[in-house]
N, C-alpha and C positions, 0 to 999 in steps of 0.2 A: 769280786771281782773289779781289779784296777779299770777305771776309764781309758779306751785305747787314746793316745797322742799324736796330735798333727799340732803342725806351725799355724795353721790360718784353717779358721771354719767360715763361711761364708753363708749367710742364711739368706737363701730366695733366689730363686732362679731365673728372674723376667732380668730386664735390661741390662740394670746396674750389676744384677747377680754374676749375670753369664760375665758381662765386661769385666768385671775384678778376677774372675776363675780364668778369662783369656790371658790377662795380664801379669797374673801369678806366671800360668806356665811359662809365656814367654821371657821371663826372669829367670827360668828355673826351677819352679816348684812344680812336683809333680802330683798328681791324683793319687790319693792317699790308697786307693784300690791298687794302684800299680805302681807305687816305690818300691826299690830296690834295698833302700837304707842308706844309701848314700846321698840324698837328697833331700831337701825340705820340701814338704807336703802340706797338702792342702785338701778339703774338704767341703761340696757343695749338697747341700741340704734343702729339700723344697716340699712346700707342704700341698702342693698340687698332685694330681694325679698324673697329670701328662705335662710334655711343654708347651711353653706359650705363657708363662705369667699369666697375667689377666686379660690378655688378648682372646684366651680360650673362654672364657665369659662374658664378654661383649655380647650386645642384643644383635640379631644375623642381619636386620640392613642398615649398620654399621659397614660401608663398603669402603674399600679402598682408596677410591676418591673424594670419600667425606671425613678420612680420617684426618683428624686433628694432629699431622707433626710425627708423621714415622722417620726413623733415622736407624741405618745399619745399625749391626752390631760391629764392632772391632774384627777387621779381616776378610770381611764374606757380605757380601752385598747382597742385597733383598733382592731375590730374582724376579722379572718381569712379569705384571700381575695385571688381569682385567680389571678397569678399574670399577668395574660395576660387581664384582666378586666380594663374596663377605669375608672382612677380615677377621675375623675369628674361623673360620678356615686355612686362609693363607700366611696369614704371620706366625702360627702355633706350627705349621708345617716347618716354614723357615729358621723356628727356634729349636725344633728336632735336628733339622740337621746340621743346625753351628754345631749342637751339643756332641753329636757325632762324628762330624770334621773334626773337631778338634779333640775328641775322647775327654770330655769335663768329667763323664762318669756320676752324673748328678743321682740324689739317692734321694728316691719320693716312693708314694708320698710320706714322709715324716715331720710329724709336727715338733717345732721346738717348743718346751714347757717353760723353760726358763735359763736363763744365766747367769753366773756367780760368779766371785772368786775364788779359786782354791783357798786361800789365804790371804795374809797381810801382805807380804810380798809383793810392792808397784811394780815387780818386774818378772812375777810369778804368771801362773795362768788362770786361764777363764775356764770353766766350767757350762757346757753346753750340755743339759740335758732335753731328753726329745723322747716321745712315746716309742722309739725304735735305738734305743742306746743312748750314751753317754759318751761325751768326749772331752778332753780339754784343750786347750789351744793357747800360744802366745798370742795369737791374735784373731779378732770376731769380726768381719764385714758382714756388718746386716745389711739387706738388701730386701726387705717386707712390703715394701711398697706401703698404700690404701686401702688398695680393692675390699679386702676382706674387712673394714671397718667403715662401710658406710654411715654417714651422721645424720642423723633422723630427728629434727629437734621437736621438741614437746609444746602444744599450744593446747590449753586451756579447750575441754571438749572433746578430746582427740580421739578416747574410748566409745563417743558417743556416736562417733561417724557410721551410718549403714552402708554407704557406699564402698568400694574399694581404695584401699591406700598405698603405695608402694613406690620405692625409689627405684632412682635411675637404675641400681644395681641389678634390680627386679626386673629390667624392661624386656621386654620380647620382642613387641611389634604394635606398633599403632593402630594393624586391623583389629586387635583385640578392645579398642575403643570405639570402634565405628558407632556413630548415631546418635553415641553419648556427650556430657557434658566434662571437661576435663580440666581441675584446675592445676596448672605449672607453678610449680615454687621455685625459685630460683633464676640468678643471671649468670651462670657461668655458661661456658662452651657449651656443655651437655645440655643443660637448661635450654638454651636457643635453637639446639639442635633439634632435640625433640620436639620442642614448642610447633616450630616449623614442621615435623613431620606429622603430627599429629593431627593440626590443626588442617591440614587436607582431607580428613575423613570425621574427624569430629568436632564440636564448638568447643574452643579454649578458652580460657581466662587466665590470665599471664599475672603471677604477683611475684614482688620482690622486696628484699628491707629496705633497702635502697634505691635511688631511684639511679640509674645506669648510667654511668657516664661515656659517652659513645666518642671513640675517638675517629678522626675521619684518616689522620694518618698512617701506613704502613705500618705493622708491628717490626718495624726494620732492627736491623743491629744495636743502635742506639737505645731502643725501646727494650730491646731485650736486655740487653745490658744493666740501664737504669731498672728494670724489674728483679734482675737477679741480684744486685746489689743491694735494694729493699729487702729482700726476703735472706741474704745473709746477715745484714745488720740483726734481724728479728733471732735467728737461730743464734748469734754468737752471746746475745742477749740473753739466752733461753726463753724466749717468747715460743710460742708458737708460729710454723710456720708463716701460717695466713695462705692466701689464693696471690697469683699471679694477677688476678684482676683486680684484688684491691688495692695491688699496685699501679699496674699500667690502666688502669680503665677497659672498657669493653673496646675491641678492634672488631669492627665490619667484616662477616665472613658471609657468602654466598648463601648459606641459609637465611643468615641473618638480613639479608637483603630480599630472600625469596618471600620471608615471613610477613618485611614490611611492605614489599611490594601486593602482597594479599590484605595486608590490613590486617593483619593478626599480632605486630608487634607493638602491641599496646599493653606498657605495665600500668599496672594498680597497686597503691599501699598494700605491705602486707597485710592480711585477715588479724583480727582482736583475737578471735575464739571460733573452735568448728562447732556445729549441732548435728545435727541426726542426717541432715538433708542437703548438708551445705555449710556456708564458712559467713561469718559474719562479718561487717568490714568494719573499720572503726568510726566512720561516718554513723554509724548504726544500720546501715541499706543490707540486704543479704543476698546473697549470691547461689543459688541453687550447685549441687554439682553430685554426679556418678562417682568422680573419679580424682586423689588427688595426687599427683605424681611429684615426690617428694625430690628434685633435681639440687641439695642443697650438698654437696659433696662427700669429703671423705675425713677420714683423721688418719694417720699415719702410727701401721701395725705394729706397736711397741708394747705390749703387755708385758709379754715374755724377759723385759729388761728389768723389768722392775725389783728383781734382787738387786740391781746394781747400786739401786736407788739414786739414779740424777737425773727423774724429772724435776724440776726449779718448781716455787710457787705458782708461777705461773704458768704452767702447765706445759711446757716446753723441756727442750735439752740442750746445754750447751755447746753449740759444734761451729767447730772453725775448720775450713776446708775438709769438710767433709770426715773428720775426727773428733770426737767427744773431747772437750776441753776438762773433764771433771777424771774420765776415764779414757787414758793417751792409747788404752789396746784396744779400744773398740771405734770403729767405723761406723758411721749414719748415712749409706749412698741412697740416693735416689729419696732425699730426704730435705725439705725445704728447698735452696736453690736447686738443687741436684733434680727436680722432681718429672722434669724434661726426658725425653728416651736420649737427644743429643748431652744434657745434663749429665743424666746415669751412666753413659759411656765416659766423660771425663772422671767424673767421682770415679769408675770401677781403677781407671788407670791412675790416678793419683793417689789413691789409696794404697794401691801397689808400691806407688815411689816411695810414699813415707815409709814403707814397713823396708821395703830396702834400705833407705839411708838410717832406721834405725839400725838393720845388721850392722851394715859396715858400721856404723861407730859403736855397736858393742863390740865388733872385733878387732878394732883398733886400738 
């Protein structure tokens, strides 16, 4: 059976994917399930069982008041919410309302297994193969984020540890560590936030690969512009995006201040190895541990793009303005400089603008 043909396939229904779908609809594209044959079509595929993107998987103690940077989806404000409400209760419901309001008809759960070229024609179609069927598209907008690819670095002796090891992606509540000794690894926003939370019920020991560079100034517009420019340069050259913190330094947050006030924001160098009951430090000293929490970030979930052979020797994808330099029919949004929620919104809009410009040029 021939694959079903649409004009645009959007992979992922988080912030970036829904933004792209919204702007496609505004520009006259119809959800494929509702198309009458006269208008261009789009299809949104999502691997999650329900709306909400990564928000539905966040830990329960992440409250609306402590979420780092919520930005509304285009055309629909985030409803007022109790600051102490769990973000994973409020935001998935908001995403579900958004999909319904704009009749985006997201197909889920659908796992994309691979994206490949249909033939050698550079203006031909891309084939999107999934566990729920196969489609061809003139363009693919990839918006798969990072949540499904937590990064767990390997250290000598890791398999010998008799305690518990978990990643931020597995975290549920500080209460499960009450009375234990927890080594928190990582200097990102989540690492410091969970250090503050866990240290209220457990003995914590914080380690990072580099000495954090604390920035007293607010993370204002010039700082954000500088961060985005740094990441944009990396992805344009095909380098892995890296983290915003690596570009901007660590900005003080309420939870960082709270941890500092209690005397737990004390950074130690990364341990040299892991042993049965703790870690061995570079100076030879031993630190006991019941738990090692890896707050070591995430990597882009892009394995399904492997058939396109776009990954550079450095491990990244060459992207400019959200579009693959080496495969112009592919857009990568929520990747690199557009990882933030506001950046994802803009990337969705800009991808659709580029598609519309192509259509005008081809029609001329």
